[in-house]
ZAMARGU-4260 file (C-alpha; in steps of 0.2 Angstrom, whole numbers, plus 5000, padded with zeros to 4 digits):
<rodrens>
0) 4704/5159/4934 | 4716/5157/4919 | 4734/5153/4922 | 4747/5165/4914 | 4759/5158/4902
5) 4773/5162/4914 | 4765/5151/4928 | 4763/5137/4915 | 4781/5138/4910 | 4787/5125/4923
10) 4775/5112/4915 | 4784/5111/4899 | 4797/5097/4898 | 4815/5101/4902 | 4820/5093/4886
15) 4813/5107/4877 | 4826/5119/4885 | 4814/5124/4899 | 4826/5128/4913 | 4811/5132/4925
20) 4805/5113/4924 | 4822/5108/4930 | 4821/5119/4946 | 4803/5121/4950 | 4800/5114/4968
25) 4791/5097/4970 | 4789/5095/4952 | 4808/5095/4947 | 4810/5077/4944 | 4828/5078/4938
30) 4834/5087/4953 | 4824/5075/4965 | 4833/5060/4957 | 4849/5062/4966 | 4841/5065/4983
35) 4829/5051/4980 | 4844/5040/4977 | 4851/5044/4994 | 4834/5042/5002 | 4833/5025/4994
40) 4849/5020/5001 | 4843/5025/5019 | 4826/5016/5016 | 4835/4999/5011 | 4843/4999/5028
45) 4826/5002/5037 | 4815/4989/5027 | 4813/4975/5039 | 4813/4961/5027 | 4821/4967/5011
50) 4823/4957/4995 | 4830/4962/4978 | 4813/4962/4971 | 4809/4977/4982 | 4821/4988/4973
55) 4808/4997/4962 | 4796/4999/4977 | 4810/5006/4988 | 4816/5018/4974 | 4798/5024/4970
60) 4795/5027/4989 | 4811/5037/4990 | 4806/5048/4975 | 4789/5051/4983 | 4797/5056/4999
65) 4808/5068/4991 | 4793/5076/4981 | 4785/5078/4998 | 4800/5086/5006 | 4802/5098/4991
70) 4783/5102/4992 | 4786/5107/5010 | 4800/5119/5004 | 4790/5126/4989 | 4775/5129/5000
75) 4785/5142/5010 | 4789/5151/4994 | 4772/5150/4985 | 4765/5167/4984 | 4748/5165/4976
80) 4734/5156/4984 | 4731/5145/4969 | 4749/5139/4969 | 4748/5135/4987 | 4731/5126/4985
85) 4738/5115/4971 | 4754/5111/4979 | 4745/5107/4996 | 4733/5095/4987 | 4748/5087/4978
90) 4758/5085/4994 | 4743/5077/5002 | 4742/5065/4988 | 4761/5061/4989 | 4759/5059/5008
95) 4745/5046/5006 | 4756/5037/4993 | 4771/5037/5004 | 4761/5030/5018 | 4755/5015/5007
100) 4773/5012/5002 | 4778/5012/5020 | 4764/4999/5024 | 4769/4988/5010 | 4787/4988/5015
105) 4783/4984/5033 | 4788/5001/5039 | 4774/5006/5050 | 4770/4999/5068 | 4755/4990/5062
110) 4763/4983/5047 | 4778/4977/5057 | 4766/4969/5070 | 4757/4960/5056 | 4773/4954/5049
115) 4779/4948/5066 | 4763/4938/5067 | 4766/4930/5050 | 4784/4926/5055 | 4778/4917/5070
120) 4766/4907/5060 | 4780/4903/5048 | 4791/4898/5062 | 4778/4886/5069 | 4778/4878/5051
125) 4797/4877/5050 | 4797/4867/5066 | 4788/4854/5056 | 4803/4851/5045 | 4797/4862/5031
130) 4810/4872/5021 | 4801/4889/5019 | 4816/4896/5010 | 4811/4886/4995 | 4796/4897/4993
135) 4795/4913/4984 | 4790/4929/4993 | 4773/4928/4985 | 4771/4910/4990 | 4775/4914/5008
140) 4763/4928/5008 | 4749/4917/5001 | 4754/4904/5014 | 4752/4916/5028 | 4735/4921/5021
145) 4729/4903/5019 | 4735/4900/5037 | 4725/4915/5043 | 4710/4908/5035 | 4712/4891/5042
150) 4715/4898/5059 | 4699/4908/5058 | 4707/4925/5058
</rodrens>
C-alpha cells in the first residue's frame, strides 16, 4: 500500500518549513527536547552511582522515554491501521532501548543487585589499604570482572 503525500509530510525536516514535523507525535524531536531535559533531571536523581561521564547516556535515555510517552499518546489518536502498526513497532523498539539504558545505569532490580555485589567485592579490597578512588569507572568495572573470574563466578 503506497503512502499518500499527506501521510509522508511529517517525515520532511522541520528546517524546510514543515510544521507537521514539529508537532507529529513521537517523531517530534524538537518538542520532545524540553520534556526530555526535565526527564533527564529526574533520572540524574535516580541513577544509583552517577558520574559526569554518564550525562550522554542519561540524556539519551530521557529522550527515548519521552519518545515512548509520546508514542502512547499518538497511538490513541492514530486512525489508520498502518499508522498504529508502525507506531506500535517503533514504540516496542523504544521500550527495548529504554530497558537497556535502565540496565546500564543500574536502574533495574537485577542491575542494582549486581552493582551491590560489585560494591561488596570492592569494599573487601578497600579493606586491604587499596585506594579504589584512584581508578577510573572503566578500570573499576574491569577490576570487578577480573575478581568475578578469579572467584569462579
